[in-house]
C-alpha positions in Angstrom: -70.4 56.9 -25.3 -70.3 59.0 -28.3 -71.6 58.8 -31.4 -68.4 59.7 -33.0 -67.6 55.9 -32.3 -68.9 53.8 -34.9 -70.9 50.8 -33.1 -70.2 47.8 -35.2 -72.9 44.9 -35.0 -72.7 41.6 -36.9 -76.0 40.0 -37.7 -75.8 36.2 -38.6 -79.0 34.1 -39.6 -79.5 31.9 -42.5 -82.8 33.1 -43.1 -82.5 36.0 -45.3 -85.7 37.5 -44.3 -84.8 37.2 -40.7 -81.4 38.8 -41.3 -83.2 42.1 -43.1 -85.5 42.2 -40.4 -83.1 42.0 -37.5 -80.9 44.3 -39.7 -83.7 46.8 -40.2 -84.5 46.8 -36.4 -81.3 47.8 -35.6 -80.7 50.5 -37.9 -84.5 51.8 -37.0 -84.0 51.7 -33.3 -80.3 52.8 -33.0 -80.3 56.3 -34.9 -76.6 56.5 -34.0 -73.0 56.1 -36.0 -73.9 52.4 -36.5 -72.5 49.7 -38.8 -74.2 46.4 -39.6 -73.1 43.5 -41.3 -74.9 40.4 -42.6 -73.4 37.0 -42.7 -75.6 33.8 -43.7 -73.6 31.1 -42.0 -71.4 30.5 -39.0 -68.4 30.2 -41.2 -69.3 33.2 -43.3 -69.4 35.1 -39.9 -66.2 34.0 -38.7 -64.7 35.0 -41.8 -66.2 38.7 -41.1 -65.1 38.5 -37.3 -61.5 38.0 -38.6 -61.6 41.0 -40.7 -63.2 43.8 -38.3 -63.3 44.5 -34.9 -67.3 44.1 -33.8 -69.2 45.3 -30.7 -71.8 42.9 -30.9 -72.9 39.5 -32.9 -76.6 39.0 -33.3 -76.7 35.0 -34.2 -78.6 32.0 -34.9 -78.1 28.3 -33.8 -79.3 25.8 -36.4 -77.3 27.1 -39.8 -75.9 25.2 -42.6 -72.1 26.0 -43.2 -71.5 26.5 -39.4 -73.9 26.8 -36.5 -73.7 29.6 -34.2 -71.9 28.1 -31.2 -69.1 27.7 -33.7 -69.2 31.6 -34.1 -69.1 31.8 -29.9 -66.4 29.4 -29.8 -64.4 31.4 -32.1 -65.1 34.5 -30.3 -63.9 32.9 -26.8 -61.0 31.4 -28.5 -59.6 34.7 -30.2 -60.5 36.6 -27.1 -62.5 38.9 -29.3 -64.3 41.7 -27.5 -67.4 41.4 -29.4 -70.6 40.5 -27.3 -72.2 37.7 -28.4 -76.4 37.6 -28.6 -78.1 34.3 -29.3 -81.1 34.8 -31.3 -82.8 31.5 -32.1 -85.4 29.0 -31.3 -82.9 27.1 -28.6 -81.8 28.5 -25.7 -78.9 28.8 -23.6 -80.9 26.5 -20.9 -81.5 23.9 -23.5 -78.2 23.9 -25.2 -75.8 25.0 -22.3 -72.9 23.0 -23.5 -72.7 25.2 -26.6 -73.8 28.8 -25.0 -72.6 29.2 -21.2 -74.4 31.9 -19.7 -71.3 33.7 -19.1 -70.2 33.8 -22.6 -73.2 35.2 -24.0 -74.9 38.9 -23.2 -78.3 37.7 -23.5 -80.9 35.6 -25.9 -83.4 36.3 -28.0 -86.1 33.4 -28.5 -87.7 33.5 -31.8 -89.9 34.7 -33.1 -89.6 37.4 -30.3 -87.0 39.4 -32.2 -88.4 42.7 -31.4 -88.4 42.6 -28.2 -84.7 41.3 -28.3 -83.5 44.0 -30.5 -85.4 46.6 -28.7 -83.2 45.2 -25.3 -80.2 45.5 -27.3 -80.9 49.3 -28.4 -81.7 49.8 -24.9 -78.3 48.2 -23.6 -76.6 50.9 -25.9 -78.7 53.8 -25.5 -78.0 53.6 -22.0 -74.6 54.6 -22.5 -75.3 57.7 -24.6 -75.3 61.1 -22.9 -78.6 62.5 -22.4 -77.9 65.5 -25.0 -76.9 62.7 -27.6 -80.4 61.0 -27.2 -82.3 64.2 -27.8 -81.1 64.2 -31.5 -82.1 60.4 -32.3 -85.8 61.1 -33.2 -86.1 61.8 -37.1 -89.2 62.9 -38.4 -89.5 59.8 -40.9 -88.7 56.1 -40.5 -87.9 54.1 -43.2 -88.9 50.9 -44.1 -88.0 48.2 -46.9 -90.9 48.2 -49.4 -91.1 44.5 -49.6 -92.7 44.6 -46.1 -96.1 46.3 -47.7 -96.3 42.5 -49.4 -97.4 41.1 -46.3 -100.4 43.3 -45.9 -103.3 43.4 -47.9 -104.7 46.6 -46.4 -101.9 49.1 -45.6 -101.8 49.6 -41.8 -100.7 53.4 -41.8 -99.7 56.5 -44.0 -97.0 55.4 -46.4 -94.3 58.4 -47.9 -91.9 58.2 -50.3 -88.9 60.6 -50.2 -88.2 62.9 -52.9 -85.6 65.3 -51.4 -83.6 65.5 -48.4 -86.4 67.3 -46.6 -89.1 66.6 -49.0 -91.6 63.3 -48.4 -94.8 62.9 -50.0 -97.5 60.8 -49.2 -97.6 57.2 -51.4 -100.1 55.3 -49.9 -103.2 56.1 -47.4 -103.9 53.9 -44.4 -106.3 51.3 -45.3 -105.5 51.2 -49.0 -105.4 47.9 -50.5 -101.9 46.8 -51.6 -101.9 44.9 -54.9 -99.9 42.8 -57.2 -100.0 45.8 -59.7 -98.9 48.3 -56.8 -95.9 45.9 -56.3 -94.9 45.8 -60.1 -95.3 49.7 -60.4 -92.9 50.3 -57.0 -90.7 47.8 -58.6 -90.6 49.6 -62.1 -89.5 53.0 -60.5 -86.9 51.3 -58.6 -88.2 52.2 -55.1 -86.6 50.1 -52.3 -87.2 52.0 -49.4 -90.7 53.8 -48.2 -91.2 56.0 -44.9 -93.8 56.4 -42.3 -94.3 59.5 -39.8 -92.1 59.0 -36.3 -95.4 59.8 -34.9 -96.9 56.2 -36.3 -93.9 54.6 -35.4 -94.7 52.6 -32.2 -97.7 51.0 -33.4 -97.3 51.0 -37.1 -93.8 49.7 -37.4 -94.4 47.1 -34.9 -97.5 45.8 -36.6 -95.2 45.6 -39.8 -92.4 43.7 -38.4 -94.4 41.5 -36.2 -96.5 40.4 -38.9 -93.2 39.9 -41.0 -91.8 38.0 -38.1 -94.7 35.6 -38.0 -94.9 35.1 -41.8 -91.5 33.9 -41.7 -91.9 31.6 -39.1 -94.9 30.2 -40.1 -93.0 28.9 -43.3 -91.4 26.5 -40.8 -94.6 24.9 -39.8 -95.4 24.0 -43.5 -95.9 20.8 -44.5 -92.7 19.2 -45.8 -94.7 18.9 -49.2 -95.2 22.4 -49.3 -91.4 23.3 -48.5 -90.5 20.7 -51.2 -93.2 22.4 -53.6 -91.4 25.8 -52.8 -87.6 24.8 -53.3 -88.1 22.0 -56.2 -87.7 24.0 -59.4 -84.7 25.7 -58.0 -83.1 22.5 -57.2 -83.6 21.0 -60.1 -81.5 23.7 -61.7 -78.9 23.1 -59.4 -78.4 19.8 -61.0 -79.0 21.1 -64.9 -75.6 19.7 -65.6 -76.9 15.9 -65.4 -79.6 16.8 -68.2 -82.4 16.2 -66.2 -85.8 16.2 -68.0 -89.2 17.8 -67.0 -90.2 14.3 -67.2 -87.8 12.7 -65.1 -88.0 15.6 -62.6 -91.9 15.3 -62.2 -91.6 11.3 -61.8 -88.9 11.9 -59.0 -91.0 14.6 -57.6 -94.0 12.1 -57.3 -91.6 9.7 -55.9 -90.8 12.0 -53.0 -94.5 13.2 -52.2 -95.3 9.2 -52.4 -92.7 8.7 -49.6 -92.8 11.9 -47.4 -96.9 11.0 -47.2 -96.2 7.6 -45.9 -93.6 8.9 -43.5 -96.0 12.0 -42.3 -98.8 9.7 -41.7 -96.4 7.1 -39.5 -97.5 7.5 -35.9 -93.9 5.9 -34.8 -92.1 8.8 -36.9 -94.1 11.6 -36.0 -92.0 13.0 -33.2 -88.8 12.6 -35.0 -90.2 14.0 -38.3 -91.8 16.9 -36.9 -88.4 17.9 -35.3 -86.6 17.7 -38.6 -89.5 19.7 -40.2 -89.3 22.4 -37.7 -85.8 23.0 -38.4 -86.4 25.3 -41.3 -86.0 24.4 -45.3 -82.5 22.7 -45.1 -83.3 19.2 -44.7 -86.1 19.5 -47.0 -83.7 21.0 -49.4 -81.0 18.4 -49.1 -83.4 15.2 -49.1 -85.1 16.4 -52.2 -81.6 17.3 -54.3 -80.5 14.2 -52.9 -83.6 12.2 -54.5 -83.1 14.3 -57.9 -79.6 13.3 -57.9 -80.3 9.7 -57.4 -83.1 9.7 -59.9 -80.7 11.4 -62.5 -77.9 8.5 -62.2 -80.6 5.8 -61.8 -82.0 6.7 -64.9 -78.7 5.6 -66.5 -78.3 2.2 -64.9 -79.8 -0.8 -66.3 -81.5 -1.7 -63.1 -83.4 1.7 -63.2 -87.2 1.2 -62.1 -89.9 3.6 -60.4 -89.8 1.0 -56.9 -86.0 1.7 -56.8 -86.7 5.5 -57.2 -89.1 5.1 -54.4 -86.5 3.4 -52.6 -83.8 6.0 -52.9 -86.6 8.8 -52.0 -87.8 7.0 -48.9 -84.2 6.8 -47.7 -83.1 10.8 -48.5 -86.2 11.3 -46.1 -85.4 8.7 -43.3 -81.5 9.1 -43.2 -81.5 12.0 -40.2 -84.7 11.1 -38.5 -82.9 11.2 -34.9 -80.6 14.5 -35.8 -81.8 18.0 -34.7 -78.5 19.7 -36.0 -77.9 21.0 -39.3 -74.2 21.3 -38.9 -74.6 17.4 -38.6 -76.5 16.8 -41.3 -74.4 18.7 -43.9 -71.2 17.0 -42.9 -70.4 15.1 -46.1 -69.0 12.0 -44.5 -67.3 10.5 -41.5 -63.8 11.8 -42.4 -65.2 15.3 -42.4 -67.0 14.5 -39.1 -63.5 13.5 -37.3 -62.0 16.8 -38.9 -64.5 18.8 -37.1 -65.2 16.8 -34.3 -63.9 18.8 -31.6 -66.5 21.4 -32.7 -69.4 19.5 -31.5 -70.5 18.6 -28.1 -70.1 15.3 -26.6 -74.0 14.8 -27.1 -74.0 16.1 -30.7 -71.0 13.5 -31.3 -72.8 10.5 -29.9 -76.0 11.7 -31.5 -74.2 11.5 -35.1 -72.2 8.3 -34.5 -75.5 6.7 -33.4 -77.7 8.1 -36.3 -77.8 5.8 -39.1 -79.1 2.8 -36.8 -81.4 4.9 -35.0 -82.7 6.0 -38.5 -82.6 2.5 -39.4 -84.6 1.4 -36.2 -87.2 4.1 -36.6 -87.9 3.3 -40.3 -88.5 -0.4 -39.7 -91.7 0.8 -37.7 -93.1 1.8 -41.1 -95.6 -0.8 -42.1 -94.9 -2.3 -45.5 -91.6 -0.6 -45.5 -89.9 -2.0 -49.1 -87.0 -4.0 -48.8 -83.5 -2.5 -49.0 -84.7 1.2 -47.5 -83.5 0.2 -44.1 -80.2 -1.1 -45.5 -79.6 2.2 -47.4 -80.5 4.2 -44.4 -78.0 2.0 -42.3 -75.1 2.6 -44.6 -75.5 5.8 -45.5 -72.1 6.9 -44.1 -70.0 4.0 -45.2 -67.4 4.9 -47.6 -65.3 3.2 -50.3 -62.2 2.5 -48.4 -63.9 1.1 -45.5 -63.1 4.0 -43.1 -66.8 5.0 -42.8 -69.5 3.9 -40.1 -71.2 2.2 -38.4 -69.8 -0.9 -40.1 -66.7 0.0 -41.8 -67.7 -1.8 -45.1 -65.9 -1.1 -48.4 -66.6 -0.5 -52.0 -66.7 -4.1 -52.7 -68.7 -5.2 -49.6 -71.6 -2.5 -50.2 -74.4 -3.3 -52.7 -74.6 -0.8 -55.8 -77.6 0.7 -54.7 -76.0 1.7 -51.4 -73.3 3.0 -53.5 -75.6 4.9 -55.5 -77.3 6.5 -52.3 -73.8 7.2 -50.6 -72.5 8.9 -53.5 -75.6 11.2 -54.1 -75.5 12.1 -50.5 -72.2 13.4 -50.7 -73.0 15.2 -54.1 -76.2 16.9 -52.6 -74.4 18.2 -49.7 -71.3 19.3 -52.0 -73.6 21.2 -54.1 -75.7 23.0 -51.3 -72.9 23.9 -49.5 -70.8 25.4 -52.7 -73.9 26.6 -54.9 -72.4 30.0 -55.1 -69.4 28.7 -56.5 -70.1 25.5 -57.6 -67.9 23.5 -60.0 -68.7 20.3 -61.6 -65.2 19.5 -62.2 -64.1 20.1 -58.6 -66.8 18.0 -57.4 -65.7 15.0 -59.7 -62.4 15.6 -58.4 -63.2 15.4 -54.9 -65.2 12.4 -55.4 -62.1 10.5 -57.4 -59.9 11.7 -54.5 -62.4 9.8 -51.8 -62.4 6.7 -53.9 -65.5 6.9 -55.2 -64.9 5.3 -58.3 -64.0 1.9 -57.1 -65.7 -1.3 -56.1 -69.5 -1.1 -56.4 -69.2 2.8 -56.8 -67.9 2.9 -60.0 -70.5 2.3 -62.0 -72.6 5.3 -60.2 -69.4 7.4 -60.4 -68.9 6.9 -64.3 -72.4 8.0 -64.4 -72.2 10.8 -62.6 -68.7 12.0 -64.0 -69.8 11.7 -67.8 -72.9 14.0 -67.6 -71.1 16.7 -69.2 -69.4 14.8 -71.7 
């Protein structure tokens, strides 16, 4: 291999910070002619693969809008020369159907990102001529400035670049990094700082290791903390409903009440913990669905705090037996049928069984209010009777279930399309699917008239 050839690496991870860290490590460890591209979902990665030939793809598994195995299938189906590296908390052993060992280069088990990228760097660098390797050690190494926020005391001397070959010390090892420092750096538009190559091995690994651990610690946060972090942003996503601060607070209180009871249930702890460790997506989805339920419910004559609580509880119970974001984000049964071939047999069985499994788990909660188990069981029914598991239609479903189903579709639609979300397109999509018929009609009319 010569450095005249550009090595192209596609990095795929829905966690923006993780993708940035992997990107930094790749560029830092491979001081050669290299090009990296970052995608934040499987479907986005597939588009990138269709546009350009990549040598390597470093890919997460559990992502909204296309999981990692979909990316690998695309590579295999199209006979791409791209070598696939799984970088996830799951492994080819635990998910052997999705990731056959002979189809991946190797796997990086998070949070061991540093060792994994070092392994990839060694694979690539071994193909270089000795003379080329001799020119791969610059005097200074760049690091993103926002990594400094991870430290109260800076672990090594930090430099800024004033010219092509001029670097000036900006912070001394042991300096205290404060919010004031962060603001000053931001005002000066400094995005990259540097460390000396002689400090590189210990210093940069300290920074990256702490960054990775900090990110993965977020996955272990209690669900209430995840809700608090994302709540205001989610409220903004549905500002078209005219939701007030008071209503948002009432919904948040109902969510906290529901999640507290779920988290304290010994029977639900294993399933609940598994969902919580997936990341932020489930919490975002269930929180957003609760908000939409509350906004629509507010316009109904049968609005009450008890009903809002039921809807919030059902939102957080609905996927208790699932462990894949790619299944949680499906709009409805019709989309599942369209994408059925993308899932393993085990995943398909899990999806088809989960409404009743979630219901059975919900029943174990002591003092569960009436209707919640029914909401959970009927979450994937559809207006024309083409849902599952009972294939009940718009006239057979109770209005509360219709509100819950409609809100679930809407929440998933908004999360998937939030970059290009169109309220009018949402209403058109719901109309096409029959959501203005039968007992769906009342809630559909409320949703469709928010902007009128």
